[in-house]
C-alpha positions in Angstrom: 0.2 0.0 0.0 1.5 3.3 -1.1 1.9 6.1 1.6 -0.9 8.7 1.8 -0.5 12.0 -0.3 -0.7 15.5 1.4 -4.2 15.8 -0.3 -5.4 12.7 1.3 -4.4 13.8 4.9 -6.0 17.0 4.1 -9.3 15.4 2.9 -9.2 12.8 6.2 -8.5 16.2 8.5 -11.5 18.0 6.9 -13.5 15.1 7.3 -12.6 14.7 11.1 -13.3 18.3 11.6 -16.7 18.1 9.9 -17.5 15.0 12.0 -16.4 17.0 15.1 -18.3 20.2 14.4 -21.3 18.2 13.4 -21.5 16.0 16.4 -20.7 19.1 18.8 -23.3 20.9 17.1 -26.0 18.2 17.7 -24.9 17.6 21.4 -24.9 21.4 22.0 -28.4 22.0 20.5 -30.0 18.9 22.3 -28.1 19.1 25.8 -27.2 22.7 26.0 -23.6 24.1 25.5 -22.6 23.8 29.3 -23.9 20.1 29.4 -21.7 18.7 26.6 -18.3 17.8 27.4 -15.2 17.5 25.0 -15.1 13.7 26.2 -18.9 13.4 25.3 -18.4 14.8 21.8 -15.3 12.8 21.2 -17.1 9.4 22.3 -20.3 10.4 20.2 -18.1 11.1 17.1 -16.1 7.8 17.9 -12.7 9.4 18.1 -10.5 9.8 21.0 -10.3 12.7 23.3 -6.8 13.3 22.6 -7.5 13.6 18.8 -10.2 16.1 19.4 -7.6 18.5 20.8 -5.5 18.1 17.7 -8.2 19.6 15.9 -9.7 22.2 18.5 -7.8 23.7 21.5 -11.2 23.7 23.6 -14.8 23.6 23.7 -15.0 27.4 23.5 -13.1 27.4 20.2 -15.3 24.6 18.7 -18.3 26.4 19.5 -16.9 29.6 18.1 -16.0 28.0 14.8 -19.5 26.1 14.7 -21.5 29.5 15.4 -19.3 32.2 13.6 -19.0 30.0 10.5 -22.6 29.1 10.5 -23.4 33.0 10.9 -20.9 33.9 7.9 -22.8 31.5 5.6 -25.9 33.4 6.6 -24.2 36.7 5.6 -22.5 35.4 2.6 -26.0 35.5 0.8 -26.3 39.1 1.1 -25.1 39.8 -2.3 -25.4 43.4 -2.8 -23.9 44.9 -6.2 -24.3 48.6 -5.4 -24.8 49.6 -1.9 -26.2 53.0 -3.0 -28.9 51.3 -5.2 -30.0 48.2 -3.5 -32.2 46.3 -5.5 -35.5 44.7 -4.0 -34.7 41.4 -5.6 -31.0 41.2 -3.9 -32.9 41.5 -0.3 -35.6 39.0 -1.6 -32.8 36.6 -2.7 -31.1 37.1 0.9 -34.3 36.3 2.8 -35.4 33.3 0.5 -31.9 31.6 0.5 -31.6 32.1 4.5 -35.2 30.4 4.7 -33.5 27.5 2.8 -30.8 27.4 5.1 -33.1 27.4 8.1 -34.9 24.6 6.5 -31.6 22.5 5.9 -29.9 23.1 8.9 -32.4 23.5 11.7 -29.7 22.1 14.1 -27.6 25.2 13.7 -30.5 27.6 14.3 -31.8 25.5 17.4 -28.1 25.9 18.8 -28.0 29.7 17.8 -31.4 30.7 19.5 -30.6 28.5 22.4 -27.3 30.4 22.9 -29.0 33.6 22.5 -30.9 32.9 25.9 -27.4 31.6 27.7 -25.9 35.1 28.4 -22.8 33.7 29.6 -22.3 32.0 26.4 -23.3 34.4 24.2 -21.3 37.2 25.8 -18.3 35.3 24.8 -19.2 35.9 21.3 -21.3 38.8 21.6 -18.6 41.0 19.5 -18.3 38.9 16.8 -22.0 38.2 16.5 -22.9 41.8 16.7 -20.5 42.8 13.9 -21.9 40.1 11.4 -25.5 41.2 12.4 -24.5 45.0 11.9 -23.4 44.3 8.5 -27.0 43.0 7.5 -28.7 45.7 9.6 -26.6 48.4 7.7 -27.6 47.0 4.5 -31.3 47.0 5.4 -31.0 50.6 6.9 -29.6 51.4 3.3 -32.4 49.9 1.5 -35.1 51.3 3.5 -33.6 54.9 3.4 -33.2 54.5 -0.4 -37.0 53.6 -0.5 -37.7 56.8 1.3 -38.6 55.2 4.7 -38.5 57.9 7.6 -37.3 55.1 10.2 -35.1 53.3 8.1 -33.2 51.9 11.3 -36.6 50.8 13.0 -37.7 49.1 10.0 -34.5 47.5 9.4 -34.3 46.2 13.0 -38.1 45.1 12.7 -37.6 42.9 9.7 -34.4 41.3 11.3 -36.7 40.8 14.6 -39.4 39.0 12.6 -36.9 36.9 10.8 -35.5 35.9 14.2 -39.0 35.0 15.2 -39.7 32.9 12.1 -36.6 31.0 12.9 -37.4 30.3 16.5 -41.1 29.2 15.7 -40.0 27.1 12.8 -37.4 25.3 14.8 -40.0 24.7 17.7 -42.3 23.3 15.5 -40.8 21.9 12.3 -43.8 19.6 11.1 -46.4 22.3 11.7 -45.0 25.7 11.2 -46.1 27.3 7.6 -42.9 28.3 6.7 -43.4 28.7 3.1 -46.6 31.0 3.6 -44.6 32.9 6.2 -41.8 33.4 3.9 -44.1 35.0 1.5 -45.6 37.3 4.2 -42.0 38.5 4.9 -41.3 39.2 1.3 -44.3 41.2 1.1 -43.1 43.5 3.8 -40.1 44.4 1.9 
């Protein structure tokens, strides 16, 4: 058998990282961040605790990687060609694609919303989270300002709060929440 190439080692490394993140996300969302230990995550992932530390120096680093990475995926969908002429279709794209993400990754959003109510944990990541959300709010403020909205900041925060509310209700009742109809309603608010 030939020795592994650099690419093969990199592929294995990335697969292990993804496995650890997926397992940790599941345990954080189901049991809460404080209740899940590195040992428990390693056991559930089928790897040794020592190997866990080859990939992540701490549970906090793992949490940060999962949460900030997920939120950055959220913001990547905000594709604005010209900040001075934001099109309604660009905001609609952002909303519809994020609804798709919500449907595809309810575990991530369950974790995010549960952390929002765990002040000790949320506080540790608050600055980075607020920077990410600040970018989105600023785009929405620009959009509503360009539309002539007198309270553009208030409208932007309202839309963001409605979107958060949709997320909370959806992950709380995946089988019954009318996500498609609610998506149409939020698009009508734009």
